[in-house]
C-alpha positions in Angstrom: 15.0 3.1 20.9 12.0 1.5 22.5 9.9 2.5 19.5 12.3 0.7 17.2 12.5 -2.3 19.5 8.7 -2.5 19.5 8.7 -2.6 15.7 11.4 -5.3 15.6 9.2 -7.3 17.9 6.2 -6.8 15.6 8.2 -7.9 12.6 9.4 -11.0 14.5 5.9 -11.9 15.7 4.5 -11.5 12.2 7.2 -13.5 10.6 6.5 -16.9 9.1 9.0 -18.7 11.3 8.4 -17.3 14.8 5.2 -19.2 15.9 6.2 -22.5 14.3 9.6 -22.3 16.1 7.9 -21.8 19.4 5.6 -24.8 18.7 8.6 -27.0 17.7 10.5 -26.0 20.9 7.4 -26.8 23.0 7.1 -30.2 21.4 10.8 -30.9 22.1 10.4 -30.0 25.7 7.2 -32.1 25.9 9.1 -35.1 24.5 12.0 -34.9 27.0 9.6 -34.2 29.9 7.4 -37.4 29.2 10.5 -39.5 28.8 12.0 -38.3 32.1 8.5 -38.7 33.7 8.4 -42.3 32.7 11.9 -43.0 34.1 10.9 -41.4 37.4 7.5 -43.1 37.6 7.2 -46.6 39.0 7.0 -49.2 36.2 4.1 -51.0 38.0 1.8 -48.1 37.1 2.2 -48.8 33.4 2.0 -52.6 33.8 -1.5 -52.1 35.3 -2.7 -50.6 31.9 -1.2 -52.9 29.3 -3.6 -52.0 26.5 -2.9 -48.3 26.9 0.8 -48.3 27.7 2.0 -51.8 26.7 4.0 -51.7 23.5 7.0 -53.6 22.2 10.2 -51.9 20.9 9.4 -52.7 17.3 5.8 -51.7 17.6 6.7 -48.4 19.2 9.3 -47.6 16.5 6.9 -48.6 13.7 4.2 -46.4 15.1 6.3 -43.3 15.6 8.1 -43.8 12.3 4.7 -43.9 10.5 3.5 -40.7 12.2 6.8 -38.9 11.5 6.9 -39.9 7.9 3.2 -39.0 7.3 3.6 -35.7 9.1 6.6 -34.5 7.2 4.8 -35.4 3.9 1.8 -33.4 5.0 4.1 -30.5 5.9 5.3 -30.4 2.3 1.6 -30.2 1.2 1.1 -27.3 3.7 4.1 -25.4 2.3 3.0 -26.0 -1.3 -0.6 -24.8 -0.5 0.7 -21.7 1.2 2.9 -20.8 -1.7 0.1 -21.3 -4.1 -2.1 -19.0 -2.0 0.6 -16.4 -1.9 1.1 -16.5 -5.6 -2.7 -16.3 -6.2 -3.1 -13.4 -3.8 -0.2 -11.5 -5.4 -1.4 -11.9 -9.0 -5.1 -11.6 -8.5 -5.3 -9.0 -5.7 -2.1 -7.1 -4.8 1.4 -7.9 -3.6 0.9 -5.4 -0.7 -1.5 -7.8 1.0 1.1 -10.6 1.2 2.2 -9.4 4.6 -1.3 -10.4 5.9 -0.8 -13.9 4.5 2.7 -14.2 6.0 1.5 -13.2 9.4 -1.7 -15.3 9.4 -1.8 -17.2 12.6 -3.9 -20.1 11.2 -1.3 -21.0 8.7 1.6 -20.6 11.1 -0.1 -22.8 13.7 -0.8 -25.5 11.1 2.8 -25.5 10.0 4.1 -25.4 13.5 1.9 -28.3 14.6 3.2 -30.6 11.8 6.8 -29.7 12.4 6.3 -30.1 16.1 4.8 -33.5 15.8 7.6 -34.6 13.5 10.2 -33.3 16.0 8.5 -35.0 18.9 8.5 -38.4 17.1 12.2 -38.1 16.2 13.2 -37.4 19.8 11.1 -40.2 21.3 12.3 -42.6 18.6 15.9 -42.0 19.6 15.3 -43.1 23.2 13.6 -46.4 22.3 15.7 -49.6 22.7 19.2 -49.6 24.1 20.8 -52.2 26.5 17.8 -52.0 28.9 15.2 -52.3 26.1 13.6 -49.0 27.2 10.2 -48.1 25.8 8.8 -44.7 26.9 5.2 -45.9 26.9 3.7 -42.6 28.0 5.7 -40.7 25.3 4.6 -43.2 22.7 1.0 -42.9 23.7 1.3 -39.1 23.4 2.8 -39.5 19.9 -0.3 -41.5 18.9 -2.6 -38.7 20.3 -0.5 -36.1 18.5 -1.0 -38.1 15.3 -4.8 -37.7 15.7 -4.3 -34.0 16.4 -2.4 -33.7 13.2 -5.4 -35.1 11.3 -7.6 -32.4 12.8 -5.0 -29.7 12.1 -4.8 -30.8 8.4 -8.6 -30.6 8.0 -8.5 -27.2 9.6 -5.7 -26.0 7.3 -7.6 -27.1 4.2 -10.7 -25.1 5.3 -8.6 -22.1 6.4 -6.5 -21.8 3.2 -9.6 -22.2 1.0 -11.3 -19.4 3.0 -8.2 -17.1 3.2 -7.9 -16.7 -0.6 -11.5 -15.5 -1.0 -11.8 -11.8 -1.8 -14.4 -11.0 0.9 -12.2 -12.6 3.6 -9.0 -10.7 2.4 -10.8 -7.4 2.3 -12.5 -7.8 5.7 -9.1 -8.7 7.3 -7.5 -5.5 5.9 -10.5 -3.4 7.0 -10.4 -4.9 10.6 -6.7 -4.3 10.9 -7.1 -0.7 9.7 -10.0 0.0 12.1 -8.0 -1.4 15.0 -5.2 1.0 14.0 -7.6 3.9 14.0 -9.0 3.0 17.5 -5.5 2.8 18.9 -4.0 5.8 17.2 -6.6 8.6 17.4 -8.6 10.0 20.4 -12.4 9.8 20.3 -14.3 12.9 19.4 -16.0 14.2 22.6 -19.7 14.9 22.7 -19.2 18.1 24.7 -18.1 21.1 22.7 -16.0 22.3 25.6 -14.1 19.0 25.8 -13.6 18.9 22.1 -12.1 22.3 22.2 -9.8 21.2 25.0 -8.7 18.2 23.0 -7.6 20.2 20.0 -6.5 23.6 21.3 -4.6 24.4 18.2 -6.5 25.0 15.0 -4.8 25.4 11.6 -4.9 29.2 12.0 -3.3 28.9 15.5 -0.5 26.7 14.1 0.2 29.2 11.3 0.2 32.1 13.7 2.6 30.2 16.1 5.0 29.2 13.2 4.9 32.6 11.4 8.4 34.0 10.9 10.2 30.9 12.3 11.3 29.2 9.1 14.9 30.5 9.4 15.3 29.1 12.9 14.5 25.4 12.4 17.3 22.9 12.9 17.2 19.7 10.7 17.4 16.2 12.1 18.4 13.6 9.5 17.3 10.0 9.1 20.0 7.4 10.1 18.9 5.0 7.3 16.7 4.7 4.3 13.3 3.1 4.4 9.6 3.6 5.1 8.6 5.5 8.2 6.7 2.9 10.2 5.8 4.8 13.3 6.6 7.9 15.5 7.1 7.8 19.2 4.8 10.8 19.7 4.7 10.7 23.5 8.5 10.9 23.8 8.8 13.5 21.1 6.3 15.7 22.9 8.1 15.1 26.2 11.4 15.9 24.7 10.1 19.2 23.1 8.4 20.1 26.4 11.6 19.6 28.3 13.5 21.8 25.9 10.7 24.4 25.6 10.7 24.1 21.8 8.7 22.5 18.9 9.4 19.4 16.9 8.1 19.1 13.3 7.9 15.9 11.4 8.9 16.5 7.8 7.5 13.3 6.3 4.3 11.4 6.9 4.2 7.9 8.4 4.3 5.5 5.5 6.4 7.8 3.3 10.0 6.9 2.3 12.8 8.5 4.2 16.3 8.8 2.8 19.4 8.4 4.9 21.1 11.7 5.8 18.1 13.6 4.6 15.9 15.7 6.9 13.2 13.7 8.6 12.6 16.0 11.7 13.2 19.6 12.4 13.3 21.4 15.8 12.7 25.0 16.8 13.5 26.8 20.0 16.6 24.8 21.0 19.9 23.6 19.4 20.2 19.8 19.9 23.5 18.2 20.7 24.8 15.3 18.5 23.6 12.8 21.1 20.2 14.5 21.3 20.0 14.4 17.5 20.6 10.7 17.6 18.0 10.3 20.3 15.4 12.1 18.2 16.2 10.2 15.1 15.7 6.9 17.0 12.1 8.1 17.8 11.3 7.6 14.2 11.0 3.9 13.3 12.1 3.2 9.8 11.8 -0.2 8.1 11.8 -1.9 4.7 8.0 -2.1 4.4 5.0 -0.1 5.5 2.8 -1.2 8.4 -0.7 -0.3 9.4 -0.2 0.3 13.1 0.3 4.1 12.6 -0.2 4.2 8.9 -3.9 4.4 8.2 -3.3 5.3 4.6 -1.6 2.0 4.0 -4.7 0.1 5.1 -6.7 2.2 2.7 -4.1 1.8 0.0 -4.4 -2.0 0.1 -8.1 -1.9 -0.4 -7.7 0.7 -3.2 -5.1 -1.5 -4.9 -7.4 -4.5 -4.9 -10.2 -2.3 -6.3 -8.0 -0.9 -9.1 -6.9 -4.4 -10.1 -10.5 -5.5 -10.1 -11.6 -2.5 -12.3 -8.8 -2.9 -14.8 -9.9 -3.7 -18.4 -8.1 -7.1 -18.2 -10.1 -8.3 -15.2 -13.3 -6.1 -15.1 -14.6 -7.5 -11.8 -17.1 -4.9 -10.7 -18.2 -7.0 -7.7 -14.8 -7.0 -6.1 -14.5 -3.3 -6.7 -17.8 -2.7 -4.9 -16.7 -4.9 -2.1 -13.6 -2.7 -1.6 -15.8 0.4 -1.5 -18.0 -1.3 1.1 -15.0 -1.9 3.4 -13.8 1.7 2.9 -17.2 2.9 4.0 -16.9 0.7 7.2 -13.4 2.3 7.8 -14.7 5.9 7.4 -17.8 5.2 9.5 -15.4 4.4 12.4 -12.9 7.2 11.5 -15.7 9.7 11.9 -15.9 8.9 15.6 -12.3 9.9 16.0 -10.2 13.0 15.9 -7.4 13.0 13.3 -4.7 14.9 15.2 -1.7 16.5 13.6 -0.8 18.9 16.4 0.2 17.8 20.0 0.7 19.9 23.1 2.7 19.3 26.3 1.8 19.8 29.9 2.1 23.6 29.4 -0.6 23.4 26.7 1.9 24.9 24.2 2.4 23.4 20.7 5.2 20.8 21.0 4.8 18.4 18.1 3.5 19.0 14.5 2.9 16.2 12.1 2.8 16.5 8.3 -0.5 14.6 8.2 -2.5 12.9 6.9 -5.6 15.0 7.5 -9.2 13.6 7.2 -9.4 15.1 3.7 -6.1 13.4 2.7 -7.5 10.0 3.9 -10.8 10.5 2.0 -9.1 11.4 -1.2 -6.6 8.6 -1.0 -9.6 6.2 -0.6 -11.8 7.4 -3.4 -9.9 9.4 -6.0 -8.3 6.6 -7.9 -11.3 4.3 -7.7 -13.5 7.2 -9.1 -11.0 7.8 -11.9 -11.0 4.2 -12.9 -14.7 3.7 -12.6 -15.5 5.9 -15.6 -18.3 4.2 -17.5 -18.9 1.5 -14.9 -22.5 2.3 -13.8 -22.8 0.0 -10.7 -19.4 1.1 -9.3 -20.3 4.8 -9.8 -23.7 4.3 -8.2 -22.0 2.5 -5.2 -19.6 5.5 -4.9 -22.6 7.8 -4.6 -24.3 5.8 -1.9 -20.9 5.2 -0.1 -20.3 8.9 0.3 -23.9 9.4 1.5 -23.4 6.8 4.2 -20.1 8.3 5.3 -21.7 11.8 5.4 -24.5 10.4 7.6 -21.9 9.4 10.3 -20.4 12.8 10.9 -21.7 16.3 11.7 -18.3 18.2 11.4 -18.6 20.9 8.8 -15.0 20.5 7.5 -15.5 16.7 6.9 -18.9 17.2 5.3 -17.3 19.8 3.0 -14.6 17.3 1.9 -17.4 14.7 1.3 -19.3 17.2 -0.9 -16.2 17.9 -3.0 -15.7 14.2 -3.5 -19.4 13.8 -4.4 -19.1 16.6 -6.9 -16.1 14.8 -8.5 -18.1 11.6 -8.8 -21.0 13.5 -10.5 -18.5 15.1 -12.9 -17.2 11.6 -13.9 -20.8 10.4 -14.4 -21.5 13.3 -16.7 -18.4 12.5 -18.7 -19.0 8.8 -18.9 -20.1 7.1 -22.1 -23.2 5.2 -20.8 -26.7 4.6 -22.1 -29.5 7.2 -21.7 -31.3 4.9 -19.2 -28.1 4.5 -17.0 -27.3 8.2 -17.2 -30.8 9.1 -16.0 -30.6 6.5 -13.2 -27.2 7.9 -12.0 -28.3 11.5 -12.3 -31.4 10.8 -10.2 -29.4 9.0 -7.6 -26.8 11.8 -7.5 -29.6 14.4 -7.2 -31.2 12.6 -4.2 -27.9 12.1 -2.4 -26.6 15.7 -3.1 -29.9 17.0 -1.5 -29.2 15.0 1.6 -25.5 15.6 2.0 
């Protein structure tokens, strides 16, 4: 349940309305506070500063009306510019990166600031006048200051929206988000071989030996709704299995689509009650869209989608494709410092939780397979793929990972040999492949 509540909070925090709503509420509280402060403060204080606080009823109303009218007009411009940016990003890059635009704090703060200033002016306007000819001078002065703040926010927004639709900025944001997810999700690889062995006590052979002959005794746990698996509450799943003395196996990867009333988990070693089945199902967060927090493949998928769009015959933008490869290299350079775990043990050091993946090999193939297949005949993209794999190989010493990189490198060489390129380009690529293969 806590896992699902956490994802609800993430969705709310990333939504387009949450931060602007907070800013509007803050501006409303500020308006009422300044109005009440003026009523509680001696009028003599404001009379001593006539140039700062002295203002007639008509002058105050005119000032606040002008600020409110201008602000709501600019808010329309902000909305329009944001929609144009969303449309451009969706058509030119990929619809899967729209979530990054929707959760962009710069755009949300800009929108919230203009709506907040507008709300502030409306509230202060309502209190001006009356039988006692009340003018909240302090609140009016704050309205003037907020008007100048609005000018600064508008300048910031124009700069921000112009930068946010640039390919290098979009790709860097996706890469940074994916790297943060890697750092939060996986444990670091220990330098000591003894510590590394202690971190991963179960190899693939150990897992196969443990599960051998158990297939008939697994009890299915079905998903309570359809959607994408956003995260797993691994700590509570391990604790639950440890308490029961059994093993829990996740049938689908994080990021894959789960169907209601279809098996999403299975348990071995105990027979869960109906209440326990519901508890286990709640440890799998399912939503309408994929998120990067526990789904590294989704971060990679976004970069690959942009690369495929760039390399398509209709666009043929090799530079953007190469930029995507550069960010993938940055991701795998960080990933090589971390252990991609699929098996988890409890306090008894016995196998308690088994994930379907993804493995390091799966992540590597999801990053480069489709780009390689669509780069056939593109000399510079193929050359960048070669150097990218060389850089990734230089950041790891694990035999299994190096073997996966060699297989990927061999696939790139095969595409080069089958590509219809000039003799000069073929010789250049062959020489580069030969040098890199020798190193890797």
